[in-house]
C-alpha positions in Angstrom: 22.7 -8.1 8.0 26.3 -6.7 6.4 24.6 -5.9 3.4 21.7 -3.9 4.8 24.2 -1.9 7.2 26.4 -0.8 3.9 22.8 0.4 2.1 21.8 2.4 5.0 25.3 3.6 5.4 24.9 5.0 1.8 21.9 7.1 2.4 21.9 11.0 3.7 22.7 11.2 7.3 19.5 10.2 9.5 18.8 8.8 13.0 16.7 6.2 13.9 13.8 8.1 15.9 11.2 5.5 16.2 10.6 1.8 15.7 7.1 0.3 16.1 5.9 3.9 16.8 2.0 3.6 17.4 -0.3 6.6 16.2 -3.7 6.6 17.4 -5.5 8.7 14.9 -9.5 9.6 14.0 -9.7 9.5 9.8 -12.6 10.9 8.2 -14.2 10.0 11.6 -12.7 6.1 11.7 -10.7 5.2 14.6 -7.9 3.8 13.8 -4.2 2.6 15.4 -1.6 2.8 13.2 2.3 1.2 13.8 4.9 2.3 11.6 8.0 0.1 11.7 10.7 3.0 11.8 10.6 6.4 11.5 14.0 8.3 10.6 14.9 12.0 10.8 17.4 13.6 8.6 19.8 16.0 9.4 17.6 18.6 7.9 14.8 18.0 10.0 12.6 16.1 7.7 11.5 12.6 8.3 11.4 9.2 6.6 8.7 6.5 7.4 9.9 3.3 6.4 8.0 -0.1 6.2 10.1 -3.4 6.4 8.8 -6.1 4.1 9.9 -9.4 3.3 8.2 -10.1 0.1 8.4 -8.4 -3.2 6.6 -4.8 -3.2 5.8 -2.3 -5.6 4.8 1.0 -5.3 1.9 1.1 -7.4 0.3 -0.4 -4.2 -0.2 3.4 -3.2 -1.3 4.7 -6.4 -4.6 3.5 -7.3 -8.2 4.8 -6.0 -8.2 1.4 -3.8 -4.5 1.5 -2.3 -3.4 -2.2 -1.3 -0.7 -0.8 0.9 -2.2 2.5 2.7 -0.1 2.4 5.8 2.4 4.9 4.6 0.1 7.1 3.0 -2.2 7.2 5.9 0.4 7.5 8.2 2.0 10.3 6.4 -1.4 12.1 6.3 -2.1 11.6 9.9 1.2 12.7 11.2 2.4 16.4 12.6 5.7 15.7 11.6 7.4 17.0 8.2 7.3 13.9 6.5 9.3 13.8 3.0 9.5 10.5 2.5 8.0 7.1 2.3 9.4 3.6 1.8 9.5 0.0 2.1 12.5 -1.4 3.0 13.1 -4.6 1.3 14.5 -7.6 3.1 14.3 -10.4 1.2 17.5 -12.8 0.8 18.2 -11.9 -3.2 16.8 -8.2 -3.3 18.1 -5.7 -0.2 17.0 -2.0 -0.8 14.3 0.9 -0.9 11.2 1.4 -2.6 9.8 4.7 -2.2 8.8 8.3 -2.9 9.8 11.4 -1.8 9.5 15.3 -1.8 12.8 15.8 -2.2 16.3 14.4 -4.0 17.7 11.3 -2.5 20.9 10.3 -3.4 19.4 6.7 -1.9 18.6 4.2 -4.7 14.9 3.0 -5.1 13.9 6.3 -3.6 12.2 8.8 -6.7 11.5 12.4 -6.4 8.3 13.3 -7.1 7.6 17.0 -7.7 3.9 16.5 -7.0 4.4 15.5 -3.6 1.6 18.1 -2.5 -0.8 16.5 -5.1 0.1 13.2 -4.2 -1.0 13.7 -0.5 -4.0 15.1 -1.9 -4.8 12.2 -4.2 -3.8 9.7 -0.9 -6.1 12.1 1.1 -9.0 11.5 -1.2 -8.7 8.1 -1.7 -8.9 7.0 1.8 -11.3 9.2 2.6 -13.4 7.2 0.0 -12.9 3.8 1.3 -13.6 5.0 5.2 -16.8 7.1 3.8 -17.6 3.6 2.2 -16.6 1.6 5.3 -18.9 3.6 7.0 -21.9 3.4 4.9 -21.4 -0.3 4.6 -20.7 -0.4 1.1 -18.9 -3.6 0.4 -18.9 -4.1 -3.2 -17.1 -7.0 -4.4 -14.3 -5.9 -6.6 -11.0 -8.0 -6.0 -7.7 -6.2 -7.6 -6.8 -9.5 -9.2 -8.6 -12.3 -11.0 -6.4 -14.7 -8.8 -8.3 -13.7 -5.9 -11.5 -15.5 -6.8 -10.0 -18.5 -8.1 -8.6 -19.5 -4.2 -11.1 -17.7 -2.2 -12.9 -19.4 0.5 -15.9 -17.6 0.4 -17.4 -18.7 -2.8 -20.5 -19.6 -0.7 -21.6 -16.0 0.3 -19.7 -14.1 -2.4 -22.1 -12.0 -4.5 -19.7 -11.2 -7.3 -22.2 -13.2 -9.8 -25.0 -10.4 -9.0 -22.8 -7.2 -10.4 -23.1 -5.6 -13.2 -22.0 -7.2 -16.4 -19.4 -4.2 -16.8 -17.8 -4.9 -13.4 -18.0 -8.4 -13.3 -14.9 -10.0 -14.7 -13.2 -6.9 -15.8 -10.1 -7.8 -14.1 -10.0 -11.7 -15.4 -7.0 -11.9 -18.3 -8.4 -11.3 -21.4 -5.4 -13.2 -23.7 -6.8 -15.7 -26.4 -6.0 -18.7 -23.8 -8.3 -17.1 -21.2 -10.8 -15.8 -23.3 -13.0 -18.5 -21.8 -12.6 -18.4 -18.4 -15.1 -17.1 -15.9 -16.0 -17.8 -12.3 -17.3 -21.1 -11.4 -21.2 -21.1 -11.6 -21.4 -23.4 -8.4 -19.6 -22.7 -5.4 -16.4 -25.2 -4.8 -16.4 -26.3 -1.7 -13.2 -27.9 -0.1 -12.4 -29.6 2.9 
């Protein structure tokens, strides 16, 4: 706890304005109830959104066509506050710190300034709008983000990945020499 408080004391002056803040929004026709771990207001009137994590995180989880961790970008897009920084607050025994993106220069280690903040928000809007539209249309493409997902999936009996086009089917599986023969099992595996 002392180490975390020290990290917090190194940031620009701020005050915590909300914890576990709930926001009910309609995003692209999809009603959502969002809850943000913490909102901080800086002296200049801008805001940070913080999501506490006890496992390792990556900023790449926000930067794809199918974001793995869309909560903070979605909250930033839905809020009327002038949000300038989104950050994961990593609280692990061997790793304490921030990982985030900001529209402004930060003295806080782990927070990266993005000159293209407006474009980044537009990209999030486009990606999340696409996901919302797919949901509304009932589109549920089998598209695991990692090959490991299929190995441990409990839904092999109903999975349709074998019906995917050949160019989509195993695109996420490793291509190293030792795994070239690797594919999904032809028969579902049932474990008890």
